[in-house]
All heavy atoms as an XYZ file, in Angstrom:
879
protein
N      47.763     17.971    -56.835
C      49.012     18.686    -56.686
C      48.894     19.991    -57.451
O      48.476     20.034    -58.586
C      50.161     17.833    -57.217
C      51.472     18.572    -57.261
S      52.915     17.548    -57.588
C      52.589     16.926    -59.198
N      49.269     21.070    -56.811
C      49.306     22.373    -57.460
C      50.747     22.704    -57.785
O      51.658     22.311    -57.084
C      48.713     23.423    -56.530
N      50.934     23.438    -58.853
C      52.277     23.810    -59.256
C      52.267     25.226    -59.786
O      51.308     25.641    -60.431
C      52.780     22.847    -60.335
O      54.061     23.227    -60.759
N      53.324     25.971    -59.495
C      53.457     27.327    -60.013
C      54.926     27.581    -60.277
O      55.794     27.030    -59.619
C      52.921     28.331    -58.997
N      55.192     28.431    -61.261
C      56.570     28.752    -61.610
C      56.702     30.245    -61.817
O      55.845     30.868    -62.427
C      56.994     28.024    -62.903
O      56.827     26.628    -62.711
C      58.434     28.308    -63.256
N      57.793     30.797    -61.327
C      58.139     32.195    -61.567
C      59.404     32.202    -62.399
O      60.369     31.527    -62.074
C      58.415     32.921    -60.249
C      59.060     34.299    -60.372
C      58.040     35.299    -60.876
C      59.611     34.737    -59.046
N      59.405     32.955    -63.463
C      60.618     33.150    -64.250
C      60.743     34.624    -64.546
O      59.757     35.301    -64.773
C      60.553     32.385    -65.578
O      60.539     31.003    -65.334
N      61.959     35.101    -64.558
C      62.186     36.507    -64.870
C      63.648     36.757    -65.093
O      64.481     35.898    -64.877
N      63.954     37.954    -65.555
C      65.356     38.294    -65.739
C      65.700     39.479    -64.865
O      64.865     40.330    -64.601
C      65.649     38.597    -67.204
O      64.857     39.660    -67.649
N      66.920     39.510    -64.427
C      67.374     40.558    -63.529
C      68.173     41.599    -64.306
O      69.106     41.255    -65.019
C      68.238     39.955    -62.422
N      67.798     42.854    -64.180
C      68.577     43.949    -64.726
C      68.779     43.915    -66.227
O      69.776     44.414    -66.717
N      67.855     43.320    -66.967
C      67.966     43.290    -68.402
C      69.012     42.310    -68.921
O      69.256     42.237    -70.113
N      69.644     41.557    -68.035
C      70.635     40.577    -68.476
C      69.930     39.290    -68.869
O      68.730     39.140    -68.686
C      71.641     40.271    -67.352
O      70.958     39.601    -66.297
C      72.287     41.543    -66.833
N      70.670     38.354    -69.366
C      70.100     37.066    -69.738
C      70.136     36.076    -68.580
O      69.863     34.913    -68.753
C      70.809     36.512    -70.956
C      70.629     37.411    -72.161
C      71.134     36.810    -73.428
N      70.585     35.506    -73.736
C      69.418     35.279    -74.341
N      68.653     36.285    -74.697
N      69.031     34.050    -74.607
N      70.484     36.579    -67.401
C      70.514     35.756    -66.193
C      69.079     35.483    -65.768
O      68.425     36.340    -65.200
C      71.289     36.475    -65.087
C      71.253     35.735    -63.768
O      71.220     34.511    -63.779
O      71.268     36.405    -62.729
N      68.573     34.312    -66.048
C      67.182     33.989    -65.728
C      67.142     33.243    -64.407
O      67.837     32.257    -64.215
C      66.542     33.143    -66.847
C      65.133     32.748    -66.468
C      66.551     33.922    -68.146
N      66.326     33.732    -63.530
C      66.136     33.082    -62.233
C      64.741     32.486    -62.207
O      63.792     33.104    -62.644
C      66.271     34.098    -61.105
C      67.631     34.724    -61.064
C      67.662     35.806    -60.036
N      68.925     36.489    -60.143
C      69.642     36.865    -59.116
N      69.226     36.660    -57.904
N      70.778     37.477    -59.292
N      64.623     31.321    -61.673
C      63.318     30.675    -61.635
C      63.146     29.951    -60.312
O      64.104     29.459    -59.728
C      63.172     29.691    -62.789
N      61.927     29.925    -59.859
C      61.552     29.160    -58.682
C      60.263     28.444    -59.004
O      59.324     29.048    -59.508
C      61.358     30.080    -57.469
C      60.981     29.387    -56.165
C      62.148     28.539    -55.659
C      60.589     30.405    -55.113
N      60.251     27.162    -58.746
C      59.036     26.370    -58.959
C      58.575     25.847    -57.619
O      59.390     25.462    -56.774
C      59.307     25.213    -59.908
C      58.066     24.390    -60.187
C      58.318     23.239    -61.135
O      59.438     22.971    -61.527
N      57.263     22.541    -61.486
N      57.275     25.825    -57.437
C      56.670     25.376    -56.190
C      55.644     24.305    -56.522
O      54.800     24.514    -57.389
C      56.005     26.595    -55.532
C      55.157     26.405    -54.303
C      55.355     27.613    -53.395
C      53.697     26.299    -54.652
N      55.752     23.156    -55.881
C      54.763     22.089    -56.014
C      54.158     21.831    -54.644
O      54.887     21.754    -53.646
C      55.398     20.794    -56.535
C      55.788     20.885    -57.993
O      55.036     21.501    -58.766
O      56.846     20.353    -58.351
N      52.845     21.696    -54.600
C      52.134     21.473    -53.341
C      51.401     20.144    -53.418
O      50.685     19.879    -54.383
C      51.116     22.610    -53.065
C      50.355     22.345    -51.783
C      51.818     23.959    -53.020
N      51.605     19.319    -52.400
C      50.887     18.044    -52.299
C      50.218     17.988    -50.933
O      50.881     18.149    -49.912
C      51.853     16.873    -52.456
C      52.481     16.775    -53.823
C      53.394     15.573    -53.950
N      54.390     15.495    -52.894
C      55.603     16.033    -52.958
N      55.977     16.718    -54.008
N      56.460     15.897    -51.969
N      48.939     17.750    -50.946
C      48.196     17.588    -49.700
C      48.022     16.101    -49.433
O      47.637     15.343    -50.320
C      46.834     18.243    -49.784
C      46.923     19.747    -49.854
C      45.581     20.386    -49.555
N      45.539     21.814    -49.698
C      46.342     22.698    -49.144
N      47.317     22.308    -48.404
N      46.191     23.988    -49.330
N      48.296     15.704    -48.195
C      48.116     14.318    -47.803
C      46.622     14.078    -47.629
O      45.954     14.815    -46.918
C      48.882     14.050    -46.505
C      48.946     12.590    -46.171
O      48.018     11.841    -46.455
N      50.035     12.176    -45.571
N      46.111     13.069    -48.272
C      44.682     12.788    -48.258
C      44.104     12.509    -46.883
O      42.932     12.729    -46.643
N      44.922     12.055    -45.941
C      44.386     11.730    -44.619
C      44.510     12.890    -43.638
O      44.353     12.706    -42.440
C      45.070     10.479    -44.058
C      46.558     10.683    -43.822
O      47.067     11.792    -43.901
N      47.255      9.606    -43.525
N      44.793     14.085    -44.143
C      44.862     15.252    -43.276
C      46.147     15.367    -42.477
O      46.234     16.163    -41.550
N      47.163     14.571    -42.826
C      48.414     14.579    -42.064
C      49.294     15.767    -42.396
O      50.282     15.988    -41.730
C      49.180     13.286    -42.305
N      48.965     16.527    -43.416
C      49.747     17.711    -43.698
C      49.853     18.030    -45.168
O      49.271     17.372    -46.021
N      50.606     19.080    -45.427
C      50.830     19.548    -46.783
C      52.340     19.639    -47.005
O      53.073     20.084    -46.129
C      50.124     20.896    -47.038
C      50.612     21.969    -46.101
C      50.267     21.349    -48.464
N      52.774     19.155    -48.170
C      54.187     19.203    -48.537
C      54.337     20.253    -49.631
O      53.658     20.186    -50.658
C      54.696     17.842    -49.051
C      56.152     17.961    -49.500
C      54.539     16.778    -47.981
N      55.216     21.225    -49.382
C      55.518     22.263    -50.366
C      56.967     22.054    -50.782
O      57.866     22.151    -49.959
C      55.321     23.671    -49.775
C      55.686     24.737    -50.790
C      53.890     23.846    -49.278
N      57.172     21.735    -52.056
C      58.515     21.474    -52.543
C      58.944     22.615    -53.460
O      58.197     23.048    -54.325
C      58.566     20.148    -53.293
C      59.972     19.739    -53.636
C      60.082     18.265    -53.990
O      59.092     17.583    -54.175
N      61.296     17.783    -54.067
N      60.177     23.091    -53.230
C      60.726     24.192    -54.020
C      61.860     23.690    -54.903
O      62.655     22.852    -54.489
C      61.264     25.293    -53.109
C      60.260     25.938    -52.156
C      60.946     27.009    -51.329
C      59.086     26.520    -52.911
N      61.920     24.239    -56.113
C      62.980     23.927    -57.067
C      63.506     25.240    -57.633
O      62.724     26.102    -58.021
C      62.439     23.087    -58.239
C      61.787     21.809    -57.818
C      60.430     21.764    -57.588
C      62.537     20.658    -57.661
C      59.816     20.580    -57.208
C      61.936     19.469    -57.289
C      60.566     19.435    -57.051
N      64.819     25.411    -57.658
C      65.402     26.603    -58.261
C      66.071     27.491    -57.233
O      66.697     27.005    -56.290
N      65.933     28.798    -57.438
C      66.614     29.782    -56.612
C      65.634     30.516    -55.714
O      64.654     31.083    -56.192
C      67.343     30.789    -57.502
C      68.392     30.137    -58.369
C      69.130     31.113    -59.258
O      68.922     32.335    -59.141
O      69.941     30.648    -60.069
N      65.922     30.524    -54.419
C      65.127     31.285    -53.456
C      65.989     32.459    -53.014
O      66.936     32.297    -52.249
C      64.721     30.404    -52.268
C      63.831     31.053    -51.210
C      62.596     31.705    -51.829
C      63.431     30.036    -50.153
N      65.671     33.623    -53.555
C      66.517     34.792    -53.344
C      65.675     36.058    -53.271
O      64.451     35.987    -53.183
C      67.575     34.883    -54.441
C      66.982     34.986    -55.845
O      65.784     35.286    -55.999
O      67.735     34.755    -56.811
N      66.333     37.188    -53.331
C      65.655     38.477    -53.204
C      64.602     38.677    -54.303
O      63.601     39.351    -54.085
C      66.684     39.640    -53.177
C      67.371     39.798    -54.529
C      66.044     40.931    -52.714
N      64.794     38.056    -55.452
C      63.839     38.179    -56.549
C      62.630     37.278    -56.337
O      61.481     37.679    -56.557
C      64.522     37.860    -57.902
C      63.515     37.828    -59.040
C      65.630     38.859    -58.186
N      62.858     36.049    -55.893
C      61.781     35.060    -55.817
C      61.108     34.958    -54.449
O      60.003     34.428    -54.351
C      62.304     33.673    -56.218
O      63.359     33.290    -55.330
C      62.809     33.677    -57.657
N      61.736     35.462    -53.398
C      61.175     35.338    -52.043
C      59.787     35.976    -51.912
O      58.883     35.346    -51.343
C      62.144     35.904    -51.010
N      59.565     37.199    -52.413
C      58.215     37.772    -52.300
C      57.162     36.934    -53.017
O      56.040     36.781    -52.531
C      58.347     39.152    -52.939
C      59.802     39.477    -52.858
C      60.506     38.152    -52.998
N      57.528     36.384    -54.170
C      56.610     35.524    -54.913
C      56.253     34.288    -54.100
O      55.096     33.886    -54.022
C      57.263     35.144    -56.245
C      56.440     34.231    -57.095
C      55.458     34.588    -57.976
C      56.534     32.807    -57.150
N      54.945     33.461    -58.586
C      55.590     32.354    -58.095
C      57.333     31.863    -56.503
C      55.412     31.017    -58.396
C      57.158     30.530    -56.809
C      56.208     30.112    -57.746
N      57.273     33.683    -53.466
C      57.027     32.510    -52.635
C      56.052     32.846    -51.511
O      55.100     32.108    -51.264
C      58.330     31.973    -52.039
C      58.150     30.885    -50.969
C      57.535     29.627    -51.564
C      59.448     30.599    -50.269
N      56.280     33.953    -50.833
C      55.394     34.327    -49.723
C      53.961     34.540    -50.196
O      53.017     34.110    -49.529
C      55.934     35.567    -49.013
C      57.230     35.329    -48.253
C      57.813     36.651    -47.762
C      57.002     34.381    -47.093
N      53.788     35.179    -51.343
C      52.438     35.356    -51.888
C      51.785     34.001    -52.168
O      50.613     33.781    -51.847
C      52.476     36.174    -53.178
C      52.774     37.644    -52.942
O      52.666     38.115    -51.781
O      53.133     38.329    -53.931
N      52.535     33.065    -52.790
C      51.972     31.741    -53.087
C      51.625     30.991    -51.808
O      50.613     30.298    -51.748
C      52.961     30.880    -53.897
C      53.359     31.401    -55.271
C      52.238     31.572    -56.288
N      51.397     32.721    -56.105
C      51.736     34.005    -56.362
N      52.916     34.304    -56.792
N      50.867     34.981    -56.170
N      52.463     31.103    -50.776
C      52.186     30.402    -49.524
C      50.937     30.961    -48.860
O      50.126     30.200    -48.320
C      53.387     30.487    -48.588
C      54.625     29.755    -49.106
S      54.375     27.983    -49.371
C      54.272     27.422    -47.697
N      50.764     32.268    -48.890
C      49.545     32.870    -48.313
C      48.302     32.402    -49.059
O      47.252     32.195    -48.457
C      49.647     34.390    -48.338
C      50.625     34.932    -47.331
C      50.635     36.465    -47.322
N      51.757     36.941    -46.545
C      52.864     37.472    -47.057
N      53.001     37.630    -48.367
N      53.840     37.872    -46.272
N      48.410     32.241    -50.380
C      47.285     31.773    -51.188
C      47.017     30.278    -50.989
O      45.880     29.839    -51.048
C      47.569     32.006    -52.677
C      47.621     33.445    -53.084
C      48.145     33.626    -54.508
O      48.502     32.617    -55.158
O      48.217     34.786    -54.956
N      48.060     29.512    -50.778
C      47.977     28.051    -50.770
C      47.570     27.479    -49.424
O      46.741     26.573    -49.349
C      49.344     27.446    -51.185
O      49.668     27.917    -52.492
C      49.299     25.941    -51.175
N      48.168     27.989    -48.358
C      47.928     27.407    -47.035
C      46.589     27.839    -46.478
O      46.175     28.979    -46.636
C      49.051     27.796    -46.077
C      50.435     27.287    -46.442
C      51.463     27.766    -45.429
C      50.454     25.775    -46.552
N      45.948     26.912    -45.816
C      44.676     27.201    -45.154
C      44.857     26.990    -43.653
O      45.815     26.337    -43.222
C      43.581     26.280    -45.686
O      43.739     24.978    -45.164
N      43.943     27.518    -42.839
C      44.044     27.303    -41.392
C      44.017     25.828    -40.999
O      44.488     25.462    -39.930
C      42.820     28.030    -40.841
C      42.502     29.071    -41.863
C      42.864     28.443    -43.181
N      43.516     24.972    -41.870
C      43.466     23.538    -41.578
C      44.826     22.867    -41.755
O      45.006     21.731    -41.329
C      42.440     22.864    -42.480
N      45.766     23.560    -42.368
C      47.098     22.988    -42.605
C      47.948     23.132    -41.354
O      48.695     24.092    -41.194
C      47.775     23.673    -43.800
C      47.054     23.415    -45.099
O      46.526     22.297    -45.263
O      47.010     24.330    -45.933
N      47.830     22.181    -40.459
C      48.545     22.215    -39.173
C      49.983     21.735    -39.286
O      50.839     22.144    -38.530
C      47.818     21.366    -38.130
C      46.401     21.779    -37.887
C      46.354     23.035    -37.093
N      44.956     23.354    -36.827
C      44.545     24.534    -36.514
N      45.403     25.508    -36.397
N      43.277     24.762    -36.298
N      50.233     20.842    -40.228
C      51.586     20.318    -40.436
C      52.004     20.675    -41.858
O      51.397     20.231    -42.821
C      51.620     18.810    -40.234
N      53.025     21.516    -41.955
C      53.519     21.949    -43.258
C      54.971     21.509    -43.372
O      55.787     21.789    -42.494
C      53.396     23.480    -43.426
C      53.955     23.920    -44.764
C      51.941     23.923    -43.272
N      55.272     20.799    -44.448
C      56.619     20.306    -44.698
C      57.174     21.062    -45.895
O      56.605     21.003    -46.985
C      56.591     18.803    -44.967
C      55.952     18.037    -43.845
C      54.605     17.699    -43.893
C      56.692     17.689    -42.727
C      54.005     17.008    -42.852
C      56.100     16.995    -41.678
C      54.756     16.654    -41.735
N      58.254     21.793    -45.679
C      58.892     22.573    -46.727
C      60.112     21.790    -47.204
O      61.112     21.687    -46.507
C      59.288     23.944    -46.180
C      59.682     25.026    -47.170
C      58.581     25.262    -48.195
C      59.990     26.317    -46.429
N      59.983     21.200    -48.385
C      61.031     20.358    -48.963
C      61.931     21.233    -49.831
O      61.491     21.768    -50.845
C      60.407     19.236    -49.800
C      61.375     18.385    -50.547
C      62.393     17.698    -49.664
O      62.004     17.006    -48.694
O      63.593     17.847    -49.945
N      63.189     21.387    -49.410
C      64.103     22.307    -50.070
C      65.243     21.608    -50.818
O      66.197     22.256    -51.245
C      64.689     23.285    -49.044
C      63.662     24.111    -48.261
C      64.366     25.045    -47.291
C      62.753     24.887    -49.196
N      65.152     20.308    -51.017
C      66.238     19.584    -51.690
C      66.427     20.031    -53.137
O      67.497     19.835    -53.708
C      66.002     18.074    -51.635
O      64.786     17.743    -52.287
N      65.422     20.660    -53.728
C      65.513     21.127    -55.106
C      66.068     22.531    -55.253
O      66.165     23.041    -56.373
N      66.441     23.166    -54.138
C      67.014     24.511    -54.238
C      68.448     24.443    -54.743
O      69.243     23.623    -54.298
C      67.014     25.221    -52.878
C      65.690     25.756    -52.362
C      65.908     26.533    -51.072
C      64.988     26.634    -53.388
N      68.759     25.349    -55.658
C      70.126     25.458    -56.167
C      70.829     26.683    -55.601
O      72.049     26.786    -55.687
C      70.126     25.539    -57.707
O      69.328     26.660    -58.112
C      69.578     24.258    -58.303
N      70.055     27.629    -55.031
C      70.629     28.852    -54.484
C      69.701     29.369    -53.396
O      68.486     29.282    -53.503
C      70.792     29.913    -55.583
C      71.385     31.194    -55.079
C      72.751     31.301    -54.870
C      70.587     32.284    -54.808
C      73.313     32.484    -54.394
C      71.133     33.466    -54.333
C      72.504     33.568    -54.132
N      70.309     29.912    -52.349
C      69.562     30.506    -51.238
C      70.359     31.695    -50.742
O      71.563     31.591    -50.512
C      69.401     29.472    -50.112
C      68.684     29.926    -48.845
C      67.204     30.132    -49.113
C      68.891     28.896    -47.738
N      69.681     32.852    -50.590
C      70.365     34.012    -50.023
C      69.630     34.455    -48.756
O      68.705     33.782    -48.290
C      70.513     35.137    -51.055
C      69.202     35.830    -51.421
O      68.130     35.477    -50.871
O      69.241     36.735    -52.271
N      70.056     35.578    -48.207
C      69.478     36.077    -46.958
C      67.970     36.301    -47.100
O      67.198     35.955    -46.206
C      70.178     37.373    -46.511
C      69.482     37.996    -45.321
C      71.639     37.106    -46.194
N      67.544     36.855    -48.224
C      66.112     37.080    -48.445
C      65.348     35.761    -48.483
O      64.213     35.673    -48.003
C      65.891     37.863    -49.735
N      65.966     34.727    -49.035
C      65.328     33.420    -49.062
C      65.190     32.815    -47.679
O      64.155     32.247    -47.332
N      66.241     32.957    -46.870
C      66.171     32.482    -45.480
C      65.080     33.240    -44.738
O      64.272     32.647    -44.016
C      67.535     32.625    -44.779
C      67.410     32.344    -43.288
C      68.569     31.705    -45.413
N      65.039     34.547    -44.936
C      64.012     35.371    -44.295
C      62.619     34.915    -44.719
O      61.689     34.860    -43.904
C      64.224     36.837    -44.645
C      63.328     37.766    -43.846
C      63.589     39.242    -44.127
N      64.996     39.569    -44.031
C      65.703     40.152    -45.005
N      65.128     40.468    -46.157
N      66.981     40.414    -44.841
N      62.455     34.533    -45.990
C      61.160     34.057    -46.476
C      60.753     32.760    -45.776
O      59.585     32.586    -45.415
C      61.204     33.860    -47.983
N      61.703     31.859    -45.556
C      61.398     30.615    -44.844
C      60.953     30.930    -43.419
O      59.987     30.347    -42.911
C      62.607     29.654    -44.853
C      62.368     28.452    -43.943
C      62.902     29.191    -46.278
N      61.617     31.873    -42.770
C      61.225     32.269    -41.416
C      59.821     32.883    -41.431
O      59.008     32.610    -40.543
C      62.266     33.238    -40.811
C      61.776     33.824    -39.498
C      63.603     32.529    -40.615
N      59.509     33.667    -42.455
C      58.168     34.251    -42.562
C      57.109     33.183    -42.819
O      55.989     33.278    -42.324
C      58.142     35.317    -43.643
C      58.895     36.574    -43.229
C      58.812     37.687    -44.259
O      57.699     37.908    -44.805
O      59.831     38.339    -44.503
N      57.452     32.152    -43.599
C      56.522     31.033    -43.794
C      56.279     30.352    -42.450
O      55.145     30.005    -42.110
C      57.056     30.036    -44.844
C      56.230     28.757    -44.850
C      57.076     30.670    -46.217
N      57.335     30.173    -41.660
C      57.192     29.588    -40.321
C      56.239     30.432    -39.474
O      55.351     29.889    -38.811
C      58.564     29.470    -39.650
C      58.492     28.793    -38.300
O      57.846     27.727    -38.192
O      59.076     29.334    -37.339
N      56.392     31.745    -39.511
C      55.488     32.631    -38.764
C      54.043     32.474    -39.237
O      53.115     32.440    -38.422
C      55.920     34.092    -38.903
C      57.215     34.400    -38.181
O      57.633     33.603    -37.312
O      57.828     35.449    -38.495
N      53.850     32.386    -40.535
C      52.514     32.212    -41.108
C      51.867     30.921    -40.606
O      50.705     30.906    -40.198
C      52.625     32.199    -42.637
C      51.368     32.000    -43.445
C      50.465     33.212    -43.329
C      51.720     31.756    -44.911
N      52.641     29.845    -40.607
C      52.128     28.549    -40.146
C      51.846     28.594    -38.646
O      50.806     28.103    -38.184
C      53.119     27.424    -40.500
C      52.726     26.106    -39.869
C      53.242     27.281    -42.016
N      52.727     29.207    -37.875
C      52.530     29.294    -36.420
C      51.295     30.112    -36.058
O      50.593     29.787    -35.099
C      53.756     29.908    -35.750
C      54.908     28.947    -35.617
C      56.085     29.615    -34.940
C      57.255     28.661    -34.823
N      58.450     29.332    -34.289
N      51.019     31.163    -36.823
C      49.818     31.976    -36.553
C      48.544     31.155    -36.716
O      47.516     31.478    -36.122
C      49.785     33.203    -37.450
C      50.723     34.303    -37.007
C      50.434     35.626    -37.690
N      50.654     35.595    -39.121
C      51.800     35.856    -39.731
N      52.863     36.168    -39.013
N      51.890     35.816    -41.039
N      48.602     30.087    -37.502
C      47.462     29.193    -37.682
C      47.564     27.990    -36.744
O      46.890     26.982    -36.951
C      47.389     28.727    -39.135
N      48.408     28.109    -35.708
C      48.632     27.042    -34.726
C      49.171     25.767    -35.374
O      48.885     24.667    -34.928
C      47.358     26.727    -33.940
C      46.949     27.881    -33.046
O      47.845     28.565    -32.521
O      45.731     28.105    -32.896
N      49.958     25.937    -36.424
C      50.561     24.799    -37.091
C      52.050     24.723    -36.812
O      52.601     25.498    -36.029
N      52.687     23.769    -37.470
C      54.121     23.567    -37.286
C      54.762     23.358    -38.654
O      54.256     22.602    -39.480
C      54.364     22.343    -36.413
C      55.793     22.187    -35.981
C      55.893     21.136    -34.902
C      57.282     21.181    -34.299
N      57.396     20.348    -33.128
N      55.885     24.055    -38.877
C      56.633     23.925    -40.119
C      57.847     23.052    -39.886
O      58.574     23.231    -38.910
C      57.092     25.306    -40.604
C      57.970     25.312    -41.860
C      57.141     24.920    -43.078
C      58.608     26.674    -42.061
N      58.061     22.108    -40.791
C      59.277     21.305    -40.774
C      59.995     21.504    -42.095
O      59.416     21.319    -43.162
C      58.961     19.829    -40.576
C      60.202     18.975    -40.497
C      59.894     17.513    -40.237
O      58.912     17.214    -39.527
O      60.645     16.669    -40.772
N      61.254     21.910    -42.022
C      62.074     22.110    -43.213
C      62.859     20.830    -43.455
O      63.476     20.285    -42.539
C      63.029     23.311    -43.022
C      63.953     23.461    -44.213
C      62.230     24.590    -42.789
N      62.843     20.373    -44.711
C      63.515     19.120    -45.069
C      64.431     19.326    -46.271
O      64.162     20.168    -47.122
C      62.484     18.065    -45.472
C      61.502     17.683    -44.416
C      60.519     16.702    -45.002
N      59.618     16.171    -44.011
C      58.584     15.398    -44.304
N      58.321     15.075    -45.555
N      57.810     14.940    -43.353
N      65.471     18.531    -46.341
C      66.246     18.373    -47.548
C      67.212     19.477    -47.919
O      67.771     19.451    -49.003
N      67.426     20.424    -47.068
C      68.357     21.508    -47.402
C      69.772     20.947    -47.425
O      70.201     20.297    -46.478
C      68.233     22.626    -46.374
C      68.872     23.960    -46.735
C      68.271     24.510    -48.019
C      68.674     24.950    -45.617
N      70.490     21.187    -48.521
C      71.834     20.621    -48.677
C      72.693     21.540    -49.528
O      72.207     22.513    -50.108
C      71.736     19.237    -49.335
N      73.980     21.216    -49.608
C      74.906     21.924    -50.479
C      75.052     23.393    -50.127
O      75.054     23.779    -48.964
N      75.152     24.216    -51.165
C      75.325     25.653    -50.991
C      74.213     26.305    -50.186
O      74.488     27.124    -49.300
N      72.934     25.973    -50.464
C      71.865     26.567    -49.657
C      71.987     26.244    -48.159
O      71.752     27.111    -47.313
C      70.594     25.961    -50.262
C      70.961     25.754    -51.695
C      72.395     25.275    -51.642
N      72.390     25.016    -47.825
C      72.586     24.672    -46.414
C      73.741     25.478    -45.833
O      73.653     25.973    -44.706
C      72.829     23.180    -46.250
C      73.094     22.694    -44.817
C      71.938     23.050    -43.893
C      73.345     21.195    -44.816
N      74.808     25.641    -46.596
C      75.944     26.441    -46.130
C      75.523     27.876    -45.847
O      75.928     28.457    -44.837
C      77.062     26.427    -47.174
O      77.574     25.138    -47.336
N      74.714     28.438    -46.724
C      74.216     29.808    -46.509
C      73.435     29.891    -45.210
O      73.640     30.809    -44.410
C      73.315     30.243    -47.687
O      74.077     30.226    -48.884
C      72.732     31.625    -47.454
N      72.537     28.942    -44.987
C      71.737     28.949    -43.763
C      72.629     28.845    -42.528
O      72.419     29.545    -41.540
C      70.719     27.811    -43.789
N      73.642     28.005    -42.596
C      74.542     27.837    -41.451
C      75.380     29.086    -41.210
O      75.619     29.463    -40.064
C      75.438     26.626    -41.657
C      74.679     25.337    -41.472
C      75.578     24.136    -41.609
N      74.844     22.935    -41.288
C      75.199     21.734    -41.701
N      76.290     21.580    -42.445
N      74.488     20.678    -41.376
N      75.842     29.726    -42.279
C      76.595     30.976    -42.130
C      75.751     32.023    -41.423
O      76.259     32.804    -40.618
C      77.067     31.496    -43.512
C      78.190     30.615    -44.044
C      77.509     32.950    -43.440
C      78.536     30.847    -45.488
N      74.457     32.004    -41.683
C      73.539     32.954    -41.046
C      73.132     32.519    -39.647
O      72.339     33.170    -38.993
C      72.289     33.139    -41.920
C      72.571     33.802    -43.259
C      71.339     33.751    -44.141
C      73.050     35.229    -43.077
N      73.692     31.390    -39.193
C      73.428     30.930    -37.837
C      72.148     30.151    -37.676
O      71.663     29.985    -36.560
N      71.600     29.646    -38.776
C      70.362     28.890    -38.703
C      70.632     27.434    -39.053
O      71.365     27.144    -39.996
C      69.333     29.448    -39.699
C      68.948     30.899    -39.491
C      68.035     31.340    -40.608
C      68.272     31.094    -38.150
N      70.027     26.535    -38.322
C      70.085     25.117    -38.669
C      68.759     24.763    -39.292
O      67.818     24.389    -38.601
C      70.373     24.254    -37.442
C      70.461     22.777    -37.791
O      70.413     22.444    -38.999
O      70.560     21.975    -36.875
N      68.669     24.910    -40.613
C      67.429     24.629    -41.308
C      67.388     23.201    -41.806
O      66.523     22.835    -42.598
C      67.211     25.626    -42.443
C      66.910     26.995    -41.897
S      66.719     28.322    -43.103
C      66.074     27.566    -44.538
N      68.312     22.374    -41.366
C      68.275     20.966    -41.749
C      67.263     20.209    -40.893
O      66.934     19.082    -41.173
C      69.650     20.334    -41.606
O      70.089     20.394    -40.272
N      66.773     20.867    -39.855
C      65.729     20.286    -39.010
C      64.564     21.255    -39.000
O      64.384     22.019    -39.924
C      66.271     20.062    -37.613
C      67.458     19.112    -37.621
C      67.994     18.844    -36.263
N      67.975     20.046    -35.432
C      68.219     20.059    -34.143
N      68.490     18.955    -33.533
N      68.204     21.159    -33.448
N      63.770     21.248    -37.970
C      62.614     22.138    -37.908
C      63.053     23.575    -37.657
O      64.025     23.823    -36.971
C      61.668     21.701    -36.803
C      61.062     20.350    -37.100
C      60.122     19.895    -36.017
O      60.063     20.480    -34.950
N      59.390     18.860    -36.287
N      62.297     24.511    -38.259
C      62.566     25.933    -38.045
C      62.080     26.310    -36.677
O      61.082     25.858    -36.213
C      61.845     26.783    -39.117
C      62.016     28.247    -38.814
C      62.383     26.454    -40.478
C-alpha cells in the first residue's frame, strides 16, 4: 500500500487543508483501489492528479476511487475526478467511484453528476 499526504495553508491563515491518498493493488490483478481522505478542492486537486499520473500504470484496467473519506468537495475536485476518469480511459481502463456521501455527494449532484456510481 502506498500513501501520500498533502498539507498546506491557504492565504497565510491557519486554515489547513489536507488530502491523503492510499493506494492498494489487488494481488490477483483485479484492480487498484485509491482511497481519498480529507478535502478535494482547488488547492488539492492538482496534487491528486499528479499522484494519479505517478501511481497508475497502463496495466491498471480497473480503478476504484473510494471517496467515503472526503469531508469536502468543490468544482475543482469534481473536475479532478473527471480527469482521473479520462486518464484511466486513455489506458483502456474503467474507473468506478465509490462511497461518495454527505456534503461531497450533494456538491456532485448540484453539478449534475451522479458520482455515487461509475463516472
